LONUKE-386338 format. One record per atom (N, C-alpha, C, O): residue number from 0; chain; atom name; x, y, z. Coordinates in nm, 2 decimals, always signed. Each point is the difference from the previous one (the first is absolute). Layout:
<rs>
(r NUM A CA (X Y Z));
...
</rs>
This chain:
<rs>
(r 0 A N (+0.85 -0.54 +1.64));
(r 0 A CA (-0.01 +0.03 -0.11));
(r 0 A C (+0.06 -0.02 -0.16));
(r 0 A O (+0.12 +0.03 -0.02));
(r 1 A N (-0.19 -0.08 -0.09));
(r 1 A CA (+0.09 -0.03 -0.10));
(r 1 A C (-0.05 +0.14 -0.15));
(r 1 A O (-0.12 +0.04 -0.01));
(r 2 A N (+0.22 +0.00 -0.07));
(r 2 A CA (-0.05 +0.08 -0.01));
(r 2 A C (-0.02 -0.09 -0.18));
(r 2 A O (+0.07 -0.09 -0.04));
(r 3 A N (-0.20 +0.15 -0.05));
(r 3 A CA (+0.01 -0.05 -0.12));
(r 3 A C (-0.05 +0.13 -0.12));
(r 3 A O (-0.06 +0.10 +0.02));
(r 4 A N (+0.10 -0.15 -0.15));
(r 4 A CA (-0.04 +0.07 -0.09));
(r 4 A C (-0.10 -0.04 -0.04));
(r 4 A O (-0.02 -0.12 +0.00));
(r 5 A N (-0.08 +0.20 -0.05));
(r 5 A CA (-0.15 -0.03 -0.08));
(r 5 A C (-0.01 +0.14 -0.12));
(r 5 A O (+0.00 +0.11 +0.04));
(r 6 A N (+0.00 -0.15 -0.15));
(r 6 A CA (+0.02 +0.02 -0.13));
(r 6 A C (-0.15 -0.01 -0.06));
(r 6 A O (-0.06 -0.11 +0.00));
(r 7 A N (+0.00 +0.23 -0.06));
(r 7 A CA (-0.13 +0.01 -0.08));
(r 7 A C (+0.05 +0.07 -0.14));
(r 7 A O (+0.08 +0.09 -0.03));
(r 8 A N (-0.15 -0.16 -0.03));
(r 8 A CA (+0.02 +0.04 -0.14));
(r 8 A C (-0.19 +0.03 -0.07));
(r 8 A O (-0.09 -0.08 -0.03));
(r 9 A N (+0.10 +0.19 +0.03));
(r 9 A CA (-0.15 +0.06 -0.07));
(r 9 A C (-0.04 +0.10 +0.00));
(r 9 A O (+0.08 +0.09 +0.00));
(r 10 A N (-0.22 -0.06 -0.01));
(r 10 A CA (-0.04 +0.13 -0.06));
(r 10 A C (+0.04 +0.11 +0.05));
(r 10 A O (-0.10 +0.02 +0.07));
(r 11 A N (+0.19 +0.10 -0.06));
(r 11 A CA (+0.06 +0.10 +0.10));
(r 11 A C (-0.17 +0.04 +0.11));
(r 11 A O (-0.01 -0.04 +0.12));
(r 12 A N (-0.06 +0.09 -0.16));
(r 12 A CA (-0.12 -0.02 +0.05));
(r 12 A C (+0.01 -0.09 +0.14));
(r 12 A O (-0.07 +0.04 +0.10));
(r 13 A N (+0.12 -0.13 -0.09));
(r 13 A CA (-0.02 -0.10 +0.10));
(r 13 A C (+0.10 -0.03 +0.10));
(r 13 A O (+0.00 -0.09 +0.08));
(r 14 A N (+0.10 +0.22 -0.10));
(r 14 A CA (+0.15 -0.07 +0.09));
(r 14 A C (+0.03 +0.02 +0.10));
(r 14 A O (+0.06 -0.07 +0.08));
(r 15 A N (-0.12 +0.24 -0.08));
(r 15 A CA (-0.06 +0.05 +0.20));
(r 15 A C (-0.09 -0.08 +0.06));
(r 15 A O (+0.01 -0.02 +0.12));
(r 16 A N (-0.11 -0.03 -0.20));
(r 16 A CA (-0.09 -0.07 +0.11));
(r 16 A C (+0.07 -0.16 +0.02));
(r 16 A O (+0.00 -0.06 +0.11));
(r 17 A N (+0.06 +0.01 -0.21));
(r 17 A CA (+0.08 -0.14 +0.06));
(r 17 A C (+0.12 +0.06 +0.11));
(r 17 A O (+0.00 -0.06 +0.11));
(r 18 A N (+0.07 +0.13 -0.12));
(r 18 A CA (+0.07 +0.10 +0.13));
(r 18 A C (-0.08 -0.02 +0.11));
(r 18 A O (+0.03 -0.08 +0.09));
(r 19 A N (-0.12 +0.12 -0.09));
(r 19 A CA (-0.07 +0.08 +0.12));
(r 19 A C (-0.07 -0.16 +0.07));
(r 19 A O (-0.01 -0.02 +0.12));
(r 20 A N (-0.03 -0.05 -0.20));
(r 20 A CA (-0.07 -0.14 +0.06));
(r 20 A C (+0.11 -0.05 +0.06));
(r 20 A O (-0.03 -0.07 +0.09));
(r 21 A N (+0.14 +0.07 -0.12));
(r 21 A CA (+0.14 -0.09 +0.05));
(r 21 A C (-0.02 +0.04 +0.10));
(r 21 A O (-0.04 -0.07 +0.09));
(r 22 A N (+0.08 +0.23 -0.09));
(r 22 A CA (+0.02 +0.06 +0.16));
(r 22 A C (-0.06 -0.03 +0.09));
(r 22 A O (+0.04 -0.03 +0.11));
(r 23 A N (-0.17 +0.04 -0.14));
(r 23 A CA (-0.14 -0.03 +0.11));
(r 23 A C (+0.02 -0.14 +0.02));
(r 23 A O (+0.01 -0.04 +0.12));
(r 24 A N (-0.01 -0.05 -0.21));
(r 24 A CA (+0.01 -0.11 +0.03));
(r 24 A C (+0.03 -0.08 +0.16));
(r 24 A O (+0.12 +0.00 +0.03));
(r 25 A N (-0.19 -0.06 +0.04));
(r 25 A CA (+0.00 -0.07 +0.11));
(r 25 A C (+0.16 -0.04 +0.02));
(r 25 A O (+0.08 -0.05 -0.09));
(r 26 A N (-0.04 +0.07 +0.21));
(r 26 A CA (+0.17 -0.12 -0.01));
(r 26 A C (+0.08 +0.13 -0.09));
(r 26 A O (+0.09 +0.03 +0.08));
(r 27 A N (-0.08 +0.04 -0.18));
(r 27 A CA (+0.11 +0.03 -0.13));
(r 27 A C (-0.01 +0.16 +0.02));
(r 27 A O (-0.10 +0.07 -0.02));
(r 28 A N (+0.26 -0.02 +0.06));
(r 28 A CA (+0.01 +0.09 -0.02));
(r 28 A C (+0.06 +0.06 -0.12));
(r 28 A O (+0.12 -0.03 +0.00));
(r 29 A N (-0.15 +0.12 -0.13));
(r 29 A CA (+0.11 +0.04 -0.09));
(r 29 A C (+0.12 +0.10 +0.04));
(r 29 A O (-0.01 +0.12 +0.05));
(r 30 A N (+0.11 -0.18 -0.07));
(r 30 A CA (+0.13 +0.07 +0.03));
(r 30 A C (+0.06 +0.09 -0.10));
(r 30 A O (+0.08 +0.08 +0.03));
(r 31 A N (-0.13 -0.11 -0.17));
(r 31 A CA (+0.08 +0.06 -0.07));
(r 31 A C (-0.11 +0.01 -0.13));
(r 31 A O (-0.08 -0.10 -0.01));
(r 32 A N (+0.07 +0.20 -0.10));
(r 32 A CA (-0.03 +0.01 -0.11));
(r 32 A C (+0.08 +0.01 -0.12));
(r 32 A O (+0.08 +0.09 +0.03));
(r 33 A N (-0.06 -0.13 -0.14));
(r 33 A CA (+0.04 +0.02 -0.13));
(r 33 A C (-0.07 +0.12 -0.04));
(r 33 A O (-0.11 +0.02 +0.06));
(r 34 A N (+0.16 +0.11 -0.18));
(r 34 A CA (-0.09 +0.03 -0.09));
(r 34 A C (-0.05 -0.12 -0.08));
(r 34 A O (+0.05 -0.11 +0.00));
(r 35 A N (-0.16 +0.17 -0.06));
(r 35 A CA (-0.10 -0.13 -0.12));
(r 35 A C (+0.08 +0.03 -0.11));
(r 35 A O (+0.02 +0.12 -0.03));
(r 36 A N (+0.04 -0.23 -0.05));
(r 36 A CA (+0.08 +0.03 -0.10));
(r 36 A C (-0.12 -0.04 -0.13));
(r 36 A O (-0.07 -0.10 -0.02));
(r 37 A N (+0.08 +0.20 -0.05));
(r 37 A CA (-0.09 +0.01 -0.13));
(r 37 A C (+0.04 -0.11 -0.11));
(r 37 A O (+0.10 +0.01 -0.07));
(r 38 A N (-0.18 -0.10 +0.07));
(r 38 A CA (-0.01 -0.10 -0.09));
(r 38 A C (-0.05 +0.00 -0.14));
(r 38 A O (+0.05 -0.08 -0.09));
(r 39 A N (-0.15 +0.17 +0.07));
(r 39 A CA (-0.10 +0.02 -0.10));
(r 39 A C (-0.01 +0.11 -0.01));
(r 39 A O (+0.08 +0.09 +0.01));
(r 40 A N (-0.22 -0.09 -0.06));
(r 40 A CA (-0.10 +0.13 -0.02));
(r 40 A C (-0.09 +0.02 +0.15));
(r 40 A O (-0.04 +0.10 +0.04));
(r 41 A N (+0.03 -0.24 +0.01));
(r 41 A CA (-0.08 -0.01 +0.08));
(r 41 A C (+0.06 -0.06 +0.12));
(r 41 A O (-0.03 +0.02 +0.11));
(r 42 A N (+0.12 -0.10 -0.14));
(r 42 A CA (+0.05 -0.13 +0.14));
(r 42 A C (+0.15 +0.09 +0.05));
(r 42 A O (+0.09 +0.08 -0.05));
(r 43 A N (-0.12 -0.14 +0.20));
(r 43 A CA (+0.12 +0.03 +0.07));
(r 43 A C (+0.03 -0.11 +0.06));
(r 43 A O (-0.08 -0.10 +0.01));
(r 44 A N (+0.26 +0.12 +0.08));
(r 44 A CA (-0.01 -0.08 +0.09));
(r 44 A C (+0.07 +0.05 +0.09));
(r 44 A O (+0.07 +0.11 -0.01));
(r 45 A N (-0.10 -0.22 +0.12));
(r 45 A CA (-0.02 +0.12 +0.15));
(r 45 A C (+0.10 -0.14 +0.07));
(r 45 A O (-0.01 -0.12 -0.02));
(r 46 A N (+0.09 +0.20 +0.10));
(r 46 A CA (+0.08 -0.11 +0.10));
(r 46 A C (-0.04 +0.03 +0.14));
(r 46 A O (-0.09 +0.08 +0.01));
(r 47 A N (+0.11 -0.12 +0.07));
(r 47 A CA (-0.03 +0.01 +0.14));
(r 47 A C (+0.03 -0.09 +0.08));
(r 47 A O (+0.01 -0.12 -0.03));
(r 48 A N (+0.01 +0.17 +0.12));
(r 48 A CA (+0.08 -0.09 +0.10));
(r 48 A C (-0.08 +0.02 +0.10));
(r 48 A O (-0.06 +0.12 +0.01));
(r 49 A N (+0.03 -0.23 +0.09));
(r 49 A CA (-0.09 +0.00 +0.13));
(r 49 A C (+0.05 -0.10 +0.10));
(r 49 A O (+0.04 -0.11 -0.04));
(r 50 A N (-0.04 +0.14 +0.13));
(r 50 A CA (+0.04 -0.13 +0.11));
(r 50 A C (-0.09 -0.07 +0.09));
(r 50 A O (-0.05 +0.08 +0.09));
(r 51 A N (+0.02 -0.17 -0.08));
(r 51 A CA (-0.08 -0.12 +0.06));
(r 51 A C (+0.03 -0.13 -0.01));
(r 51 A O (+0.11 -0.02 -0.05));
(r 52 A N (-0.18 -0.08 +0.08));
(r 52 A CA (-0.01 -0.12 +0.02));
(r 52 A C (+0.00 -0.03 -0.15));
(r 52 A O (-0.02 +0.08 -0.08));
(r 53 A N (+0.06 -0.24 +0.05));
(r 53 A CA (-0.03 +0.00 -0.17));
(r 53 A C (-0.17 -0.05 -0.04));
(r 53 A O (-0.06 +0.02 -0.11));
(r 54 A N (+0.00 -0.08 +0.24));
(r 54 A CA (-0.13 +0.03 +0.02));
(r 54 A C (-0.12 +0.15 -0.07));
(r 54 A O (-0.08 +0.03 -0.09));
(r 55 A N (+0.16 +0.02 +0.20));
(r 55 A CA (-0.11 +0.13 +0.00));
(r 55 A C (+0.05 +0.08 -0.10));
(r 55 A O (-0.07 +0.09 -0.02));
(r 56 A N (+0.16 -0.10 -0.05));
(r 56 A CA (+0.06 +0.08 -0.12));
(r 56 A C (-0.08 -0.09 -0.15));
(r 56 A O (-0.05 +0.09 -0.07));
(r 57 A N (+0.04 -0.23 +0.02));
(r 57 A CA (-0.06 -0.08 -0.04));
(r 57 A C (-0.13 +0.08 +0.00));
(r 57 A O (-0.04 +0.06 -0.09));
(r 58 A N (+0.00 -0.08 +0.20));
(r 58 A CA (-0.20 +0.03 +0.05));
(r 58 A C (-0.03 +0.13 -0.03));
(r 58 A O (-0.11 +0.04 -0.02));
(r 59 A N (+0.22 +0.05 +0.02));
(r 59 A CA (+0.01 +0.14 -0.05));
(r 59 A C (-0.01 +0.00 -0.15));
(r 59 A O (-0.10 +0.07 -0.04));
(r 60 A N (+0.16 -0.12 -0.03));
(r 60 A CA (+0.01 -0.03 -0.19));
(r 60 A C (-0.11 -0.10 -0.01));
(r 60 A O (-0.05 -0.01 -0.11));
(r 61 A N (+0.02 -0.06 +0.20));
(r 61 A CA (-0.12 -0.08 -0.10));
(r 61 A C (-0.12 +0.08 +0.05));
(r 61 A O (-0.10 -0.07 -0.02));
(r 62 A N (+0.07 +0.18 +0.08));
(r 62 A CA (-0.11 +0.06 +0.04));
(r 62 A C (-0.02 +0.06 -0.11));
(r 62 A O (-0.07 -0.04 -0.08));
(r 63 A N (+0.15 +0.16 +0.07));
(r 63 A CA (+0.03 +0.08 -0.12));
(r 63 A C (-0.02 -0.06 -0.15));
(r 63 A O (-0.07 +0.05 -0.09));
(r 64 A N (+0.13 -0.18 +0.09));
(r 64 A CA (+0.04 -0.02 -0.14));
(r 64 A C (-0.15 -0.04 -0.09));
(r 64 A O (-0.01 +0.00 -0.12));
(r 65 A N (-0.13 -0.05 +0.22));
(r 65 A CA (-0.12 +0.03 -0.05));
(r 65 A C (-0.07 +0.12 -0.03));
(r 65 A O (-0.12 +0.00 -0.03));
(r 66 A N (+0.21 +0.12 +0.02));
(r 66 A CA (-0.02 +0.13 +0.00));
(r 66 A C (+0.04 +0.06 -0.12));
(r 66 A O (-0.05 +0.10 -0.06));
(r 67 A N (+0.15 -0.18 +0.01));
(r 67 A CA (+0.09 +0.04 -0.13));
(r 67 A C (-0.07 -0.04 -0.12));
(r 67 A O (-0.10 -0.06 +0.03));
(r 68 A N (+0.12 +0.07 -0.19));
(r 68 A CA (-0.04 -0.03 -0.10));
(r 68 A C (+0.08 -0.13 -0.03));
(r 68 A O (+0.12 -0.01 +0.04));
(r 69 A N (-0.18 -0.07 -0.11));
(r 69 A CA (+0.07 -0.11 -0.04));
(r 69 A C (+0.10 +0.03 -0.06));
(r 69 A O (+0.06 -0.11 -0.02));
(r 70 A N (+0.02 +0.24 -0.05));
(r 70 A CA (+0.06 +0.00 -0.08));
(r 70 A C (+0.12 +0.08 +0.10));
(r 70 A O (+0.12 +0.02 -0.04));
(r 71 A N (-0.17 +0.01 +0.17));
(r 71 A CA (+0.17 +0.06 +0.09));
(r 71 A C (+0.02 -0.14 +0.09));
(r 71 A O (-0.08 -0.09 +0.02));
(r 72 A N (+0.21 +0.12 +0.02));
(r 72 A CA (+0.08 -0.13 +0.06));
(r 72 A C (+0.02 +0.06 +0.14));
(r 72 A O (+0.00 +0.12 +0.01));
(r 73 A N (+0.01 -0.20 +0.10));
(r 73 A CA (+0.03 +0.05 +0.14));
(r 73 A C (+0.07 -0.12 +0.06));
(r 73 A O (-0.07 -0.10 +0.00));
(r 74 A N (+0.18 +0.10 +0.05));
(r 74 A CA (+0.08 -0.11 +0.03));
(r 74 A C (+0.07 +0.02 +0.07));
(r 74 A O (+0.04 +0.11 -0.02));
(r 75 A N (+0.02 -0.17 +0.14));
(r 75 A CA (+0.13 +0.03 +0.10));
(r 75 A C (+0.10 -0.09 -0.09));
(r 75 A O (-0.01 -0.11 -0.04));
(r 76 A N (+0.12 +0.22 +0.04));
(r 76 A CA (+0.09 -0.02 -0.09));
(r 76 A C (+0.15 -0.06 +0.12));
(r 76 A O (+0.07 -0.08 -0.05));
(r 77 A N (-0.06 +0.11 +0.13));
(r 77 A CA (+0.11 -0.03 +0.12));
(r 77 A C (-0.04 -0.02 +0.13));
(r 77 A O (-0.12 -0.02 +0.04));
(r 78 A N (+0.22 +0.02 +0.04));
(r 78 A CA (-0.02 -0.07 +0.16));
(r 78 A C (+0.16 +0.03 +0.06));
(r 78 A O (+0.03 -0.03 +0.11));
</rs>
């Protein structure tokens, strides 16, 4: 299995939900998570490391992407 970094930038209230959804996704294992970094009054950046196939990680990110506002971003940043 390959490890990938996934970065979320968005409302602080959603950071835990994003990390939990990644951890619960089929074929994806959450390896580690940084503390959320404050970007402004309401936005944070969260970097997590997950393990799985690229397709499983991409599917997990795609499934979560529909639940976050358009002002937020969620992307695979490394592998």
